[in-house]
C-alpha positions in Angstrom: -9.5 -11.0 3.4 -7.1 -8.2 2.4 -7.7 -6.1 5.4 -7.5 -9.1 7.8 -4.2 -10.2 6.4 -2.6 -6.7 6.4 -3.9 -5.9 9.9 -2.5 -9.2 11.2 0.9 -8.3 9.7 0.8 -4.7 11.1 -0.2 -5.8 14.6 2.4 -8.5 14.8 4.9 -8.0 17.6 8.4 -6.9 16.5 7.2 -5.8 13.0 8.4 -2.3 12.0 7.6 -2.4 8.3 5.2 -4.1 5.9 5.6 -4.1 2.2 2.7 -5.1 0.0 3.5 -6.5 -3.5 1.0 -5.0 -5.9 2.4 -6.6 -9.1 -0.8 -8.7 -9.6 -3.1 -5.8 -9.0 -4.2 -4.3 -12.4 -7.1 -2.1 -11.2 -8.2 -0.4 -8.0 -11.5 1.3 -7.4 -12.7 3.6 -4.6 -13.5 0.7 -2.3 -9.9 -0.6 -2.8 -8.5 2.8 -2.2 -10.5 3.1 1.0 -8.9 -0.2 2.2 -5.4 1.1 1.5 -6.2 4.4 3.4 -7.6 2.4 6.3 -4.6 0.1 6.6 -2.3 3.0 6.2 -3.8 4.8 9.1 -3.6 1.6 11.2 0.1 1.3 10.3 0.6 4.8 11.6 -1.2 3.9 14.8 1.1 0.9 15.3 4.2 2.9 14.3 4.8 0.5 11.4 6.1 1.7 8.0 3.7 0.6 5.2 4.9 0.6 1.6 3.4 -0.6 -1.7 5.7 -2.2 -4.1 5.7 -3.2 -7.8 2.5 -1.2 -8.6 1.5 -1.4 -12.3 1.5 1.9 -14.2 -2.3 2.1 -14.1 -2.4 1.5 -10.3 0.4 3.9 -9.7 -1.4 6.6 -11.7 -4.5 6.0 -9.6 -2.6 6.4 -6.3 -0.9 9.6 -7.6 -4.3 11.1 -8.7 -5.9 10.6 -5.3 -2.8 11.8 -3.4 -1.6 8.4 -2.0 1.7 8.4 -3.8 3.5 8.5 -0.4 2.7 4.8 0.0 4.5 3.9 -3.2 8.1 2.8 -2.8 10.5 5.3 -4.3 12.7 2.7 -5.8 9.7 1.5 -7.9 9.6 4.9 -9.6 12.7 4.0 -11.6 10.7 1.2 -13.2 7.5 3.2 -13.7 6.4 3.7 -17.3 
């Protein structure tokens, strides 16, 4: 469901950026990280900017630990704990 919705947004005509609100996401495992990696690659292929917004501190740490912090919106860092 996640992948289908994000792919539809990325592949939509005239879309140049997609921002995913992660405020309700409290945990992400390796399967979830794989989904984010896959949709990130798809966004690159479609020349669409993909950003993750409002990540909780736990989710933010996970993305940083695995080297995916480039997907996190910089303005969210001001609010990171």
